[in-house]
C-alpha positions in Angstrom: 5.4 -12.0 1.1 2.4 -10.3 -0.4 -0.1 -8.2 1.6 -2.7 -11.0 1.8 -0.3 -13.5 3.4 0.9 -10.8 5.9 -2.8 -10.3 6.8 -3.1 -14.1 7.3 -0.2 -14.2 9.6 -1.6 -11.2 11.6 -5.0 -13.0 11.9 -3.2 -16.2 13.2 -1.2 -14.3 15.8 -4.3 -12.4 16.9 -6.3 -15.6 17.2 -3.6 -17.3 19.3 -3.3 -14.2 21.6 -7.1 -14.1 22.1 -7.2 -17.8 22.8 -4.6 -17.6 25.6 -5.6 -14.3 27.2 -9.4 -14.4 27.3 -11.6 -17.2 28.5 -15.2 -17.2 27.1 -17.1 -19.4 24.6 -17.7 -16.5 22.2 -14.0 -15.6 22.3 -13.1 -19.2 21.5 -15.5 -19.1 18.5 -14.0 -15.8 17.2 -10.5 -17.2 17.7 -11.4 -20.2 15.7 -12.8 -18.1 12.9 -9.7 -15.9 12.9 -7.4 -18.8 12.9 -9.2 -20.6 10.1 -9.3 -17.6 7.9 -5.7 -16.8 8.6 -4.5 -20.2 7.7 -6.6 -20.1 4.5 -5.0 -16.7 3.5 -1.5 -17.9 4.3 -1.9 -21.0 2.2 -3.7 -19.5 -0.8 -2.2 -16.0 -0.8 -5.1 -14.5 -2.5 -8.7 -13.4 -2.1 -10.9 -14.7 -4.7 -13.1 -12.1 -6.5 -14.9 -14.4 -8.9 -18.6 -15.2 -8.2 -19.5 -18.5 -6.8 -22.4 -19.1 -9.2 -22.6 -18.1 -12.9 -25.6 -16.1 -14.0 -28.0 -18.1 -16.0 -29.7 -16.5 -19.0 -33.4 -17.1 -19.0 -35.1 -18.0 -22.2 -38.5 -16.5 -22.4 -40.9 -18.1 -24.9 -43.5 -15.5 -25.2 
């Protein structure tokens, strides 16, 4: 396993522990975010570093 997948498993375990030990709406929201990001990291196994949008070159007609 690479480091990113191990981080994903740690996030999943943390989310499950938070969900069962604490009872508050904000904790449930944070637990959901941790669980979702952990599942995404375990499945993909990488963190993308490429930009979402390409830079567009502007054509100036002066």
